[in-house]
C-alpha positions as CSV (number, residue, x, y, z in Angstrom):
1,M,5.6,4.2,-18.7
2,K,5.2,3.8,-22.6
3,V,4.0,0.4,-24.2
4,V,5.6,0.3,-27.6
5,A,3.0,-1.9,-29.8
6,G,5.6,-3.4,-32.4
7,G,8.0,-4.2,-29.7
8,L,5.9,-5.7,-27.6
9,A,4.2,-7.8,-30.1
10,A,7.6,-9.1,-31.3
11,A,9.0,-10.0,-28.1
12,V,5.7,-11.5,-26.6
13,A,5.0,-13.8,-29.6
14,V,7.9,-16.0,-28.9
15,G,7.7,-18.0,-25.4
16,A,4.8,-15.9,-24.5
17,A,3.6,-18.8,-21.7
18,T,7.0,-18.7,-19.9
19,R,7.6,-16.6,-16.9
20,A,10.8,-15.2,-18.2
21,T,9.2,-13.6,-21.2
22,A,7.5,-10.8,-19.6
23,P,10.7,-9.4,-17.7
24,L,12.6,-9.3,-20.9
25,V,9.5,-7.4,-22.6
26,E,9.7,-4.8,-20.0
27,R,13.2,-4.4,-19.8
28,R,13.4,-3.7,-23.4
29,L,10.3,-1.2,-23.1
30,N,10.7,0.5,-20.0
31,Q,14.3,1.5,-19.7
32,I,15.7,4.0,-17.3
33,S,17.7,6.7,-19.2
34,P,21.6,6.4,-18.2
35,R,22.1,10.0,-18.8
36,A,23.0,12.0,-15.6
37,T,20.1,14.6,-14.6
38,L,21.1,18.2,-13.8
39,A,21.7,18.9,-10.2
40,A,18.9,21.0,-8.5
41,S,19.7,24.0,-6.9
42,P,19.2,24.5,-3.0
43,E,16.3,26.9,-4.0
44,A,14.7,23.9,-6.4
45,R,14.9,21.5,-3.8
46,A,13.5,23.7,-1.0
47,L,10.4,24.4,-3.2
48,H,10.2,20.7,-4.2
49,A,10.2,19.9,-0.7
50,R,7.1,22.3,0.0
51,L,5.1,21.0,-3.1
52,R,2.3,18.2,-3.3
53,V,3.2,16.4,-6.1
54,V,0.6,14.5,-8.0
55,D,1.0,12.2,-10.8
56,L,-2.1,11.5,-12.7
57,H,-1.1,8.7,-14.9
58,A,0.9,5.6,-14.6
59,D,0.5,2.0,-16.1
60,T,2.9,0.3,-13.5
61,L,0.1,-2.0,-12.9
62,L,0.3,-3.6,-16.4
63,W,3.6,-5.3,-15.3
64,E,4.2,-7.9,-12.5
65,R,6.9,-5.9,-10.9
66,E,7.5,-5.6,-7.2
67,L,6.5,-1.9,-6.5
68,L,8.0,-1.7,-2.8
69,R,11.6,-2.0,-4.2
70,R,13.6,0.3,-6.3
71,G,13.5,-0.7,-9.8
72,D,16.0,-1.1,-12.6
73,R,13.3,-0.3,-15.2
74,G,9.8,1.5,-15.5
75,H,9.4,4.7,-13.7
76,V,7.3,4.1,-10.6
77,D,8.0,2.3,-7.5
78,L,7.6,3.3,-3.9
79,P,11.1,4.5,-3.3
80,R,11.1,6.5,-6.4
81,L,8.1,8.0,-5.4
82,R,9.5,9.1,-2.2
83,D,12.3,10.7,-3.7
84,G,10.0,12.6,-6.0
85,H,8.1,13.8,-3.0
86,V,4.8,12.4,-4.6
87,A,1.7,13.0,-2.5
88,R,-0.5,10.9,-4.8
89,Q,0.0,8.5,-7.6
90,V,-2.9,7.5,-9.9
91,F,-2.1,4.0,-11.2
92,S,-4.0,3.2,-14.2
93,S,-5.5,0.0,-15.7
94,V,-4.5,-0.8,-19.1
95,T,-6.6,-3.7,-20.5
96,K,-6.4,-4.0,-24.3
97,T,-3.7,-2.5,-26.7
98,P,-4.2,-3.3,-30.5
99,R,-1.1,-4.2,-33.0
100,G,0.2,-1.6,-35.0
101,L,-0.6,1.0,-32.3
102,N,-0.8,4.8,-33.7
103,L,-1.9,8.2,-33.5
104,E,-4.5,8.7,-36.0
105,R,-6.4,5.1,-36.6
106,N,-6.8,2.0,-34.6
107,D,-9.4,-0.7,-34.4
108,D,-10.2,-3.3,-31.8
109,S,-9.9,-6.4,-33.7
110,S,-6.2,-7.4,-32.1
111,D,-4.8,-7.2,-28.4
112,L,-1.5,-7.5,-27.3
113,I,-2.2,-7.3,-23.6
114,T,-3.7,-11.0,-23.7
115,A,-0.2,-12.1,-24.6
116,L,1.3,-10.5,-22.1
117,S,-1.4,-11.7,-19.5
118,I,-0.5,-15.2,-20.4
119,A,3.6,-14.5,-20.4
120,Q,3.1,-13.1,-16.8
121,R,0.8,-16.1,-15.6
122,Q,-1.9,-14.0,-14.5
123,P,-4.8,-15.6,-13.1
124,R,-6.6,-17.4,-16.3
125,V,-9.8,-15.1,-15.7
126,T,-7.7,-12.3,-17.0
127,W,-6.7,-14.3,-20.4
128,K,-10.1,-13.7,-21.9
129,S,-11.9,-10.7,-19.7
130,L,-11.0,-7.2,-19.8
131,L,-12.9,-6.8,-16.7
132,Q,-11.0,-9.3,-14.8
133,R,-7.8,-7.5,-15.7
134,S,-8.8,-4.6,-14.1
135,L,-10.0,-6.3,-11.1
136,H,-6.6,-8.1,-10.8
137,H,-4.9,-4.6,-11.4
138,A,-7.1,-3.2,-8.4
139,A,-6.3,-6.1,-6.3
140,K,-2.8,-6.2,-7.2
141,L,-2.4,-2.5,-6.0
142,E,-4.6,-2.9,-2.8
143,R,-2.2,-6.1,-1.8
144,T,0.9,-3.8,-2.3
145,V,-0.7,-1.0,-0.3
146,E,-1.3,-3.6,2.6
147,R,2.4,-4.8,2.6
148,S,3.8,-1.0,2.6
149,G,3.6,-0.5,6.1
150,G,1.5,2.5,6.1
151,Q,3.7,4.3,3.2
152,L,1.1,3.9,0.7
153,A,-2.4,4.6,1.5
154,F,-5.5,3.6,-0.7
155,V,-7.5,6.7,-1.7
156,R,-11.3,5.6,-1.9
157,S,-12.9,9.0,-0.7
158,R,-12.5,12.6,-0.5
159,S,-11.9,12.2,3.6
160,D,-9.3,9.4,2.6
161,L,-7.5,12.1,0.7
162,L,-7.5,14.9,3.3
163,R,-6.4,12.8,5.8
164,I,-3.3,11.6,3.8
165,L,-2.6,15.5,3.2
166,A,-2.9,16.2,6.9
167,T,-0.7,13.5,8.0
168,R,1.9,14.6,5.5
169,D,1.7,18.3,6.7
170,A,2.2,16.6,10.2
171,G,5.4,15.4,9.3
172,S,4.9,11.7,7.9
173,E,5.0,11.1,4.3
174,P,2.1,8.4,3.1
175,I,1.6,8.5,-0.5
176,G,-1.9,8.4,-1.6
177,A,-2.5,5.5,-4.3
178,L,-5.7,6.3,-6.5
179,F,-7.0,3.5,-8.9
180,S,-8.0,4.4,-12.4
181,V,-8.9,2.6,-15.6
182,E,-7.7,3.6,-19.1
183,G,-10.8,3.0,-21.3
184,L,-14.2,1.7,-20.2
185,H,-14.2,-1.2,-22.8
186,N,-13.4,-3.1,-19.5
187,L,-16.9,-2.8,-18.7
188,E,-17.9,-5.5,-21.5
189,G,-21.0,-3.8,-22.2
190,R,-22.7,-4.1,-18.8
191,L,-23.7,-1.3,-16.9
192,E,-23.4,-3.1,-13.7
193,N,-19.6,-3.3,-13.9
194,V,-19.2,0.3,-13.2
195,A,-20.3,-0.5,-9.7
196,A,-18.2,-3.8,-9.7
197,L,-15.0,-1.6,-10.7
198,H,-15.9,1.0,-8.2
199,D,-16.2,-1.5,-5.6
200,A,-12.7,-2.7,-6.3
201,G,-11.3,0.9,-5.9
202,M,-12.0,2.7,-9.3
203,R,-12.2,6.4,-8.5
204,M,-11.3,7.9,-11.8
205,A,-12.3,6.3,-15.2
206,G,-10.9,7.3,-18.6
207,L,-13.8,6.7,-21.2
208,T,-11.5,5.5,-23.9
209,H,-7.9,4.6,-24.7
210,V,-6.6,4.1,-28.2
211,F,-9.9,2.9,-30.2
212,D,-13.4,3.4,-30.1
213,N,-15.5,1.4,-27.7
214,D,-19.0,1.0,-26.8
215,V,-19.0,4.1,-24.5
216,A,-17.3,6.6,-26.6
217,G,-15.2,7.6,-29.5
218,S,-11.3,8.0,-29.0
219,M,-9.0,10.3,-30.7
220,H,-7.2,7.6,-32.0
221,G,-10.4,5.4,-33.3
222,V,-11.7,5.0,-36.7
223,D,-15.0,6.7,-36.2
224,K,-13.8,9.4,-33.7
225,G,-17.3,9.6,-32.6
226,G,-18.9,10.8,-29.3
227,L,-20.8,9.4,-26.6
228,T,-23.2,6.5,-27.4
229,G,-26.4,5.8,-25.6
230,F,-24.8,3.2,-23.5
231,G,-22.0,5.9,-22.9
232,R,-24.4,8.3,-21.6
233,D,-25.7,5.6,-19.1
234,V,-22.3,4.8,-17.9
235,M,-21.7,8.7,-17.5
236,A,-24.8,8.9,-15.4
237,A,-23.6,5.7,-13.2
238,L,-20.1,7.4,-12.9
239,D,-21.6,10.7,-11.6
240,D,-24.0,8.6,-9.2
241,L,-20.7,7.0,-7.8
242,R,-18.8,10.5,-7.9
243,V,-15.9,8.8,-10.0
244,V,-13.8,11.5,-11.7
245,V,-14.1,11.1,-15.6
246,D,-11.0,11.2,-17.5
247,L,-11.0,12.5,-21.1
248,A,-7.5,11.8,-21.8
249,H,-7.5,9.8,-25.2
250,A,-11.2,10.8,-26.0
251,S,-12.1,12.1,-29.3
252,H,-12.7,15.8,-29.9
253,R,-16.3,15.2,-30.2
254,T,-16.5,13.1,-27.0
255,V,-14.7,15.8,-25.2
256,A,-17.0,18.4,-26.4
257,E,-20.3,16.3,-25.4
258,V,-18.9,15.8,-22.0
259,L,-18.0,19.2,-21.2
260,A,-21.4,20.4,-22.5
261,V,-23.0,18.5,-19.5
262,A,-20.5,18.3,-16.9
263,D,-21.6,19.6,-13.5
264,R,-18.7,18.1,-11.5
265,P,-14.8,18.5,-12.4
266,V,-13.5,16.4,-15.2
267,V,-9.9,16.0,-16.0
268,I,-7.3,15.0,-18.7
269,S,-4.9,13.0,-16.8
270,H,-2.0,13.2,-19.5
271,G,-1.7,14.6,-22.8
272,G,-0.3,17.3,-24.8
273,V,-1.1,20.7,-26.2
274,Q,-1.8,21.5,-30.0
275,A,-0.5,24.7,-29.8
276,T,3.0,23.4,-29.5
277,S,2.6,20.3,-30.9
278,P,-0.1,20.3,-33.5
279,V,-0.9,16.2,-33.6
280,N,-4.3,14.5,-33.5
281,R,-3.1,13.4,-29.9
282,N,-3.1,16.4,-28.2
283,M,-5.5,19.3,-26.9
284,T,-6.8,22.3,-28.1
285,D,-7.0,25.6,-26.1
286,D,-10.7,25.6,-25.9
287,E,-10.4,21.9,-24.5
288,I,-8.3,23.1,-21.8
289,R,-10.4,25.9,-20.8
290,G,-13.4,23.7,-20.8
291,I,-11.6,21.6,-18.5
292,A,-10.7,24.5,-16.2
293,A,-14.4,25.7,-16.2
294,T,-15.5,22.5,-14.5
295,G,-12.8,22.9,-11.8
296,G,-10.9,20.4,-13.3
297,V,-7.3,20.1,-14.3
298,T,-5.1,19.1,-17.2
299,G,-2.1,16.8,-16.9
300,I,0.8,17.5,-19.5
301,G,3.3,14.4,-20.0
302,L,6.9,15.1,-19.8
303,R,7.7,13.7,-23.1
304,V,4.9,14.7,-25.3
305,L,6.7,15.3,-28.6
306,A,5.2,15.6,-31.9
307,G,4.1,12.3,-33.3
308,A,4.6,10.6,-29.7
309,L,1.6,8.8,-27.9
310,P,2.1,8.7,-24.3
311,A,0.5,5.6,-23.1
């Protein structure tokens, strides 16, 4: 799912307090391509059936959409996860997006998600609190799992994941749902909020999103710096709780600093490769090798094009 900042600003600006606005915004931004897909060969279908497919990033929780029914917009819902033979889906919490979103330079002086929260009539506590937005997203995912009749399973531990995989190997197909956050600006400057998010289910955390925050620099920020003093304390707290660190959108300096001290696997959940598309958004070969050296993985977006900004 991709949020286009200009369209979101224009669409939410009018009638932001009405329930009808948000679905119109989502239908505009999260369209399903009408183009016919290529038919898969029997060999490809057989291979796909044997794979454990994992998607490391989806912004689905940003929208008030019924995830248990097949949708006519967006990319992720339970029927399509089953069609895709997905074993685990990471659901990220997006809490702040600035106006004029771009690849090179964004500050944090504006926020479009506030208008979206109001338009979707989310709880009032989410209107002014980034932490509460993530807690709302986590609670929404947990309620969806509970209503899924066992088709979705919340992943909070390694044992949860192993149990899900064993169940799938035995012939059933529950889908593991892992809760992540995209940018730790949602800590609101308070270290104790790491534990609050962990208690809510957070098991993967992106340090930054599209602007510099008080944890680390973003590759799309103004200064593009590295880890702050607070950020190093946050890293220690994440390590204590064994939360996976996600370096998607982190500045190149932040990536280097984290890799220099990492003693557990870290990931880049979604991104591109500078060798094929030399834009600031994408990763260098050395960064990809560094992620692999920790035992982590790098997720490549299916639509990472020159100048594109995967959400």
